Backbone bond lengths (Angstrom), bond angles and torsions (degrees), N, CA, C in turn:
res aa  C-N    CA-C-N  psi(-1)  N-CA   C-N-CA  omega(-1)  CA-C   N-CA-C  phi
1 X - - - 1.444 - - 1.525 107.65 -
2 X 1.305 115.05 135.13 1.461 121.39 -179.59 1.525 108.46 -121.48
3 X 1.337 116.26 114.79 1.466 121.23 179.62 1.520 109.62 -80.08
4 X 1.334 115.32 141.00 1.458 120.87 -177.74 1.520 109.85 -136.09
5 X 1.301 114.79 167.46 1.457 119.96 175.43 1.508 112.35 72.75
6 X 1.307 115.76 178.19 1.466 120.21 -178.11 1.529 111.08 -75.28
7 X 1.312 115.54 160.89 1.461 121.68 170.61 1.526 105.90 -78.40
8 X 1.327 116.48 124.33 1.467 120.48 -175.58 1.529 112.52 -107.15
9 X 1.328 116.22 1.88 1.458 120.12 178.85 1.509 109.88 168.08
10 X 1.317 115.32 -167.43 1.461 119.26 175.72 1.520 108.70 -146.91
11 X 1.316 114.92 157.48 1.459 121.93 -179.26 1.516 107.72 -146.43
12 X 1.313 116.16 122.60 1.457 122.26 -179.92 1.532 111.54 53.41
13 X 1.331 115.38 39.01 1.454 121.00 176.62 1.512 115.40 80.13
14 X 1.324 118.70 4.00 1.467 123.16 179.35 1.525 109.67 -113.04
15 X 1.336 117.75 144.63 1.460 119.93 -179.63 1.527 112.48 -70.93
16 X 1.319 114.85 148.58 1.467 121.66 172.18 1.523 106.09 -105.78
17 X 1.317 116.42 112.93 1.458 121.06 177.25 1.519 109.17 -87.73
18 X 1.327 116.05 146.22 1.464 121.03 -179.29 1.514 111.55 -60.00
19 X 1.341 117.28 -37.96 1.463 119.97 -178.92 1.521 110.46 -150.50
20 X 1.334 114.67 167.67 1.457 120.93 177.05 1.521 109.27 -153.90
21 X 1.324 115.39 165.54 1.461 121.76 175.49 1.518 108.98 -123.85
22 X 1.326 115.32 138.89 1.460 121.16 176.23 1.520 108.16 -146.00
23 X 1.321 116.27 129.02 1.469 122.54 177.93 1.526 111.87 52.13
24 X 1.321 116.88 39.41 1.457 121.74 176.94 1.516 115.59 80.62
25 X 1.313 117.80 -0.53 1.470 121.52 179.07 1.521 109.32 -106.24
26 X 1.331 116.41 146.00 1.463 122.45 178.28 1.521 109.58 -100.84
27 X 1.316 115.66 138.50 1.461 122.79 -179.56 1.524 109.56 -129.06
28 X 1.331 115.37 149.46 1.459 121.58 177.55 1.523 108.71 -122.89
29 X 1.354 116.08 141.06 1.466 119.56 -179.47 1.519 110.07 -57.15
30 X 1.344 115.36 134.59 1.459 121.15 -179.62 1.529 111.60 -114.90
31 X 1.357 115.36 -50.73 1.468 117.32 -175.01 1.529 110.65 -168.74
32 X 1.314 114.76 170.05 1.454 121.92 171.46 1.522 106.97 -89.01
33 X 1.316 115.93 135.70 1.469 121.15 -177.14 1.523 110.99 -66.53
34 X 1.319 115.32 147.02 1.461 121.67 174.10 1.523 108.33 -73.31
35 X 1.307 115.58 146.02 1.466 118.35 177.93 1.518 110.24 -144.10
36 X 1.322 114.41 161.06 1.449 121.87 177.82 1.519 107.27 -146.35
37 X 1.300 117.48 124.51 1.468 122.50 179.57 1.522 111.51 53.14
38 X 1.337 115.77 47.15 1.465 123.12 176.23 1.528 114.41 68.38
39 X 1.332 118.90 15.44 1.459 122.12 176.04 1.523 109.05 -118.35
40 X 1.334 115.54 132.58 1.451 120.54 178.09 1.524 109.91 -89.18
41 X 1.318 116.21 146.34 1.462 121.68 -178.43 1.521 110.14 -88.98
42 X 1.342 116.84 68.16 1.464 119.47 -176.75 1.519 112.10 -73.07
43 X 1.320 118.41 -15.27 1.461 120.00 176.86 1.522 111.11 -67.59
44 X 1.320 117.83 -16.10 1.464 122.06 179.40 1.529 112.73 -85.96
45 X 1.330 117.48 0.57 1.467 120.38 -179.73 1.519 111.22 -68.51
46 X 1.316 115.60 144.01 1.469 121.65 174.05 1.524 108.25 -86.60
47 X 1.324 116.83 164.07 1.469 121.22 180.00 1.519 112.21 -59.28
48 X 1.312 117.08 -27.50 1.465 121.44 -177.33 1.528 112.56 -88.40
49 X 1.326 117.66 6.24 1.460 120.94 -176.08 1.530 111.25 -113.41
50 X 1.332 113.63 154.17 1.455 122.07 -178.55 1.522 108.62 -130.23
51 X 1.331 117.02 128.33 1.463 122.35 177.50 1.523 108.36 -91.13
52 X 1.330 116.78 129.55 1.461 122.55 179.20 1.528 107.95 -125.69
53 X 1.332 116.41 125.00 1.473 120.71 178.15 1.513 109.02 -59.62
54 X 1.313 117.83 141.41 1.437 128.46 15.56 1.530 115.27 -95.65
55 X 1.326 119.40 13.41 1.464 120.64 179.34 1.509 113.22 149.83
56 X 1.328 116.69 34.95 1.465 121.67 -178.11 1.523 109.86 -105.50
57 X 1.307 116.04 143.85 1.461 120.75 177.08 1.520 108.41 -117.57
58 X 1.322 114.43 127.02 1.457 122.69 177.56 1.519 107.82 -112.87
59 X 1.345 117.13 143.80 1.458 122.95 -179.92 1.526 109.31 -109.48
60 X 1.342 115.74 134.82 1.470 120.69 179.89 1.514 110.09 -64.42
61 X 1.322 115.48 134.38 1.469 122.03 178.58 1.518 109.37 -77.84
62 X 1.330 114.17 146.63 1.471 119.31 173.65 1.423 115.45 87.35
């Protein structure tokens, strides 16, 4: 995974990068994942989304 763009915030002490690349695809930060009792609902991800610890969801560009 290659982080790109500026840091646009932080979550749980980790930076939120505006975008990233993984396996040749570009992704842009979309939202913080929903959670309940310390578990993230990653089953709700769409095919175009990527979950990044500690709980960030990025959406594939294009």
